[in-house]
N, C-alpha and C positions, 0 to 999 in steps of 0.2 A: 775355619776361613784360610784360605790361599792367602801367600807375599804378597800377591798382585793386586788381589781383593785389598787386603788392607792397603797398600801403597794408593791406588784409585782412590779409595775413601778420605786418606789422607790429604791428598790434592784435592780433593774438589773440597773439604772443609779448607782448607786453609786459603784454598780460593775465594769462598764463603764468608769466610772472617776478617779475610784482605779486604773484599769487595765491600761488606758491613763499616770493619771501621774506619775506610776512606770514605764514606757517604756520613756518617758522622763526624769524623773531625772536620770535616768541607762544609759550612755552610753553604746553599748555594742563593744564588739570587740571580731571576730572570735578565740577560742583557742580551742584546744585540753587537754580536761580535764580528757579524760580515762586511764589508763592503761597503759604505753610501749608506748602511741605516736605511731606516722609512722617513717616517712624515708625522709630526705630532699636529693633530687638530686643536687648533685653539677657540675657535667661533665653529661649531656646523649647522650653516645654513639656519640660525638665527635669527631672529629678527631684534636687532637692536638701534634706537632710537628710530629714528627712518628709515631704517634700511634691513637688508634680510645678506647679512654675513656671512661668507666661509671662508676661512684663514686655516693656514696651515705651515707648516714650519719645517724646513729638512737641515740635515739631519739629523733623525733622532735614533736611539741619542746622539745630543751636540758634544763636538770637539771645539777644541780651539781651530780658529779658520771659519771660512766663511758659511753664515748662515743665508737661508735660502726662505725668504716668508713669498706666501700664493695668496690671493688676496681675490674672491669673487664677491662683487655686490650687484646685487638685485632688488628692482622694488618691491616690497612686500602687498600689492593688490593683483601686480598684475603679472608678475613672474620675470620680467622684463630687464637685460641683465644692462647696467648701467657702469657707459664707458667713458664718461667725462667728468672723473671728480677725482679730489685730490686724495690720495690715500700715503700716511705716511709711519713709520713707526722709530719707535724708542726706545731703549734699552738704556738702564741705568743699572752701575754692576751696586749688587749690595751693601759693600764693605768700603768699596775704594773710591765711590760713590762717580765714577768715569760714566761719559754719557757718550750714546751713538744715537745717530738718527740717521735716517734713509729715504727716502721718498720712492715710495712701489712705483711703477709706470709698465705699460704696453710690452715696452722694447723688447723685454727680456724674457718676456711670457713665452714667447712663443705663437699666441694670437691677440686679437684686440680684445677679449673679455676678460680676461685674469690680469691683477697689476702685479708686478714682482719687486722686489729688495732685495740687494743682499749686502748682508752687514758682515765684514771682517772684525770678527771675535781675537780678541788675543790674550782673554784673560779669563782665566777660570774660575767657575761660581754662581751662583741665583743672581740673574739681571731680572729685575722690576721691567716688565712690559709694558707700550702702551701702543694699542694700533690703533689710528686715528683714521675715518674717514669724512669727509668734508665737500659740500654739494648744494644744487639748489635745494634739497629738501631739508637742510639742515647739519650737523654734526652728527658722528656718530664714535663713540669710545667703547675701547676694549679691552680691558687691563689683564695681563698674566703672568705668569713668574715661567722663567727660562732657565734652566738648569746647563750649564755647558761642565765639561769636563775634559781635564789635561788631555794629549790625544798618549794613545795605550804605544807603549812602544816592543819591538822582538822580546822581551821578556814575558810581555802578558799572553802572546802566541807561545812559548816554553811551557808557564806557567799550565794553560789548556789543554798542552799535550801529555803535561806527566803523567795524567790518569790513565790514558790509553795503552801510554808504555807501561806503565806497573801490570795493566791487564791483559794486554801482550804479552810481557815476561814470563806471568803465571801461568798464562795459557800455553804457550812454548812449554815452562817448566811442566807442565800436567802430562804433555804431549809427549815428550822427551822422557817420562818413568814409565809411561804407558808402553811405549815403542821400546825400550830398554828391557822392559820384565819379560817380553812374550822372546827373545830372541837368548 
Protein backbone atom coordinates (compact mmCIF):
# COMPACT_ATOMS: atom_id res chain seq x y z
CA UNK A 1 0.00 0.00 0.00
CA UNK A 2 1.40 3.40 -0.97
CA UNK A 3 2.08 6.13 1.56
CA UNK A 4 -0.50 8.31 -0.21
CA UNK A 5 -3.20 5.67 0.32
CA UNK A 6 -2.17 5.21 3.97
CA UNK A 7 -2.38 8.94 4.63
CA UNK A 8 -5.78 9.04 2.95
CA UNK A 9 -7.11 6.16 5.09
CA UNK A 10 -5.69 7.71 8.27
CA UNK A 11 -7.37 11.02 7.42
CA UNK A 12 -10.75 9.40 6.79
CA UNK A 13 -10.49 7.28 9.95
CA UNK A 14 -9.54 10.33 12.02
CA UNK A 15 -12.48 12.28 10.65
CA UNK A 16 -14.94 9.46 11.36
CA UNK A 17 -13.60 8.96 14.88
CA UNK A 18 -13.77 12.69 15.66
CA UNK A 19 -17.29 12.92 14.32
CA UNK A 20 -18.43 9.84 16.26
CA UNK A 21 -16.72 11.07 19.44
CA UNK A 22 -18.37 14.45 19.15
CA UNK A 23 -21.79 12.90 18.51
CA UNK A 24 -21.49 10.61 21.54
CA UNK A 25 -20.03 13.24 23.87
CA UNK A 26 -22.70 15.86 23.21
CA UNK A 27 -26.30 14.88 23.85
CA UNK A 28 -28.64 16.70 21.51
CA UNK A 29 -32.00 18.28 22.28
CA UNK A 30 -34.26 19.67 19.60
CA UNK A 31 -34.49 23.41 20.03
CA UNK A 32 -35.26 26.34 17.82
CA UNK A 33 -32.20 28.59 17.77
CA UNK A 34 -33.58 30.80 15.02
CA UNK A 35 -34.87 34.30 15.53
CA UNK A 36 -38.54 34.70 16.36
CA UNK A 37 -39.30 31.05 16.92
CA UNK A 38 -42.73 29.64 16.23
CA UNK A 39 -46.06 29.37 18.02
CA UNK A 40 -47.28 26.80 20.50
CA UNK A 41 -50.90 25.71 20.45
CA UNK A 42 -52.57 25.91 23.87
CA UNK A 43 -56.02 24.85 22.65
CA UNK A 44 -56.53 23.66 19.08
CA UNK A 45 -60.15 24.36 18.11
CA UNK A 46 -61.37 22.47 21.17
CA UNK A 47 -64.86 22.78 22.56
CA UNK A 48 -64.36 24.07 26.09
CA UNK A 49 -67.51 24.96 27.96
CA UNK A 50 -69.87 26.83 25.64
CA UNK A 51 -67.14 27.88 23.17
CA UNK A 52 -64.81 26.42 20.56
CA UNK A 53 -61.38 27.89 21.32
CA UNK A 54 -58.18 28.14 19.30
CA UNK A 55 -55.38 29.64 21.42
CA UNK A 56 -51.66 30.01 20.67
CA UNK A 57 -48.67 31.60 22.35
CA UNK A 58 -45.55 32.89 20.63
CA UNK A 59 -42.62 32.90 20.41
CA UNK A 60 -41.87 29.26 21.04
CA UNK A 61 -39.51 28.53 22.70
CA UNK A 62 -40.45 31.36 25.02
CA UNK A 63 -37.77 33.64 26.42
CA UNK A 64 -37.78 36.59 28.77
CA UNK A 65 -39.53 39.42 26.92
CA UNK A 66 -42.99 39.82 25.44
CA UNK A 67 -45.24 36.80 25.01
CA UNK A 68 -48.14 37.10 22.58
CA UNK A 69 -51.33 35.15 23.19
CA UNK A 70 -53.71 34.88 20.22
CA UNK A 71 -57.22 33.53 20.74
CA UNK A 72 -60.04 32.81 18.28
CA UNK A 73 -63.45 31.87 19.70
CA UNK A 74 -66.30 30.26 17.76
CA UNK A 75 -69.80 29.05 18.48
CA UNK A 76 -69.45 25.23 18.37
CA UNK A 77 -72.96 24.79 16.95
CA UNK A 78 -72.72 27.24 14.02
CA UNK A 79 -68.98 27.81 13.59
CA UNK A 80 -69.60 31.57 13.70
CA UNK A 81 -66.65 33.59 15.07
CA UNK A 82 -67.59 35.39 18.28
CA UNK A 83 -66.36 38.98 18.52
CA UNK A 84 -67.95 40.48 21.63
CA UNK A 85 -66.40 38.45 24.44
CA UNK A 86 -64.14 39.19 27.36
CA UNK A 87 -60.89 37.24 26.98
CA UNK A 88 -58.11 37.41 29.57
CA UNK A 89 -54.81 35.67 30.26
CA UNK A 90 -53.34 35.19 33.73
CA UNK A 91 -49.86 33.83 34.47
CA UNK A 92 -48.55 32.92 37.93
CA UNK A 93 -44.85 32.06 38.38
CA UNK A 94 -44.45 28.62 39.93
CA UNK A 95 -41.76 29.61 42.45
CA UNK A 96 -41.98 33.34 43.16
CA UNK A 97 -45.79 33.49 42.75
CA UNK A 98 -45.43 36.67 40.66
CA UNK A 99 -48.68 37.33 38.81
CA UNK A 100 -49.28 38.83 35.37
CA UNK A 101 -52.66 39.47 33.78
CA UNK A 102 -53.68 40.87 30.44
CA UNK A 103 -56.88 41.46 28.51
CA UNK A 104 -56.93 40.10 24.98
CA UNK A 105 -58.54 42.52 22.52
CA UNK A 106 -59.01 42.94 18.78
CA UNK A 107 -56.83 46.10 18.85
CA UNK A 108 -53.46 44.43 18.16
CA UNK A 109 -54.84 41.38 16.36
CA UNK A 110 -54.86 42.86 12.89
CA UNK A 111 -58.43 41.64 12.34
CA UNK A 112 -61.81 41.71 14.05
CA UNK A 113 -61.94 37.96 14.68
CA UNK A 114 -58.89 37.26 16.85
CA UNK A 115 -58.21 38.43 20.39
CA UNK A 116 -54.56 39.21 21.24
CA UNK A 117 -52.80 39.92 24.55
CA UNK A 118 -49.13 40.84 25.01
CA UNK A 119 -47.61 40.05 28.40
CA UNK A 120 -44.09 41.24 29.33
CA UNK A 121 -42.22 38.39 31.04
CA UNK A 122 -39.26 39.42 33.19
CA UNK A 123 -38.60 36.15 35.03
CA UNK A 124 -37.55 32.76 33.68
CA UNK A 125 -39.18 29.56 34.91
CA UNK A 126 -42.48 27.72 34.73
CA UNK A 127 -45.60 29.87 34.72
CA UNK A 128 -49.07 28.45 35.46
CA UNK A 129 -51.45 29.98 32.95
CA UNK A 130 -55.19 30.43 32.79
CA UNK A 131 -57.02 31.65 29.70
CA UNK A 132 -60.55 32.80 30.48
CA UNK A 133 -63.29 33.46 27.93
CA UNK A 134 -66.54 35.02 29.19
CA UNK A 135 -69.63 36.04 27.28
CA UNK A 136 -73.40 35.66 27.02
CA UNK A 137 -73.16 31.86 26.68
CA UNK A 138 -71.13 31.52 29.89
CA UNK A 139 -67.50 31.17 30.88
CA UNK A 140 -64.72 28.81 29.78
CA UNK A 141 -61.23 28.34 31.22
CA UNK A 142 -58.15 26.75 29.71
CA UNK A 143 -55.22 25.99 32.02
CA UNK A 144 -51.68 25.46 30.75
CA UNK A 145 -48.03 25.67 31.78
CA UNK A 146 -45.79 28.15 30.00
CA UNK A 147 -42.04 27.61 30.29
CA UNK A 148 -39.88 30.70 29.86
CA UNK A 149 -36.09 30.55 29.53
CA UNK A 150 -33.43 33.21 29.90
CA UNK A 151 -32.47 34.94 26.65
CA UNK A 152 -29.65 33.36 24.71
CA UNK A 153 -26.43 35.27 24.47
CA UNK A 154 -23.56 35.41 22.05
CA UNK A 155 -21.93 32.43 23.81
CA UNK A 156 -24.74 30.16 22.59
CA UNK A 157 -24.01 31.11 18.99
CA UNK A 158 -20.34 30.30 19.55
CA UNK A 159 -21.18 26.91 21.10
CA UNK A 160 -23.44 26.06 18.18
CA UNK A 161 -20.69 27.05 15.71
CA UNK A 162 -17.90 24.98 17.32
CA UNK A 163 -18.90 21.64 15.68
CA UNK A 164 -18.89 23.29 12.26
CA UNK A 165 -15.44 24.77 12.88
CA UNK A 166 -14.09 21.36 13.95
CA UNK A 167 -15.52 19.62 10.89
CA UNK A 168 -14.14 22.38 8.65
CA UNK A 169 -10.68 22.06 10.23
CA UNK A 170 -10.66 18.26 9.82
CA UNK A 171 -11.78 18.47 6.20
CA UNK A 172 -9.20 21.20 5.52
CA UNK A 173 -6.45 19.05 7.04
CA UNK A 174 -7.59 16.07 5.01
CA UNK A 175 -7.58 18.17 1.82
CA UNK A 176 -4.10 19.48 2.65
CA UNK A 177 -2.77 15.95 3.20
CA UNK A 178 -4.25 14.78 -0.10
CA UNK A 179 -2.92 17.64 -2.20
CA UNK A 180 0.42 17.74 -0.46
CA UNK A 181 1.02 14.02 -1.09
CA UNK A 182 0.55 14.39 -4.86
CA UNK A 183 3.32 16.92 -5.22
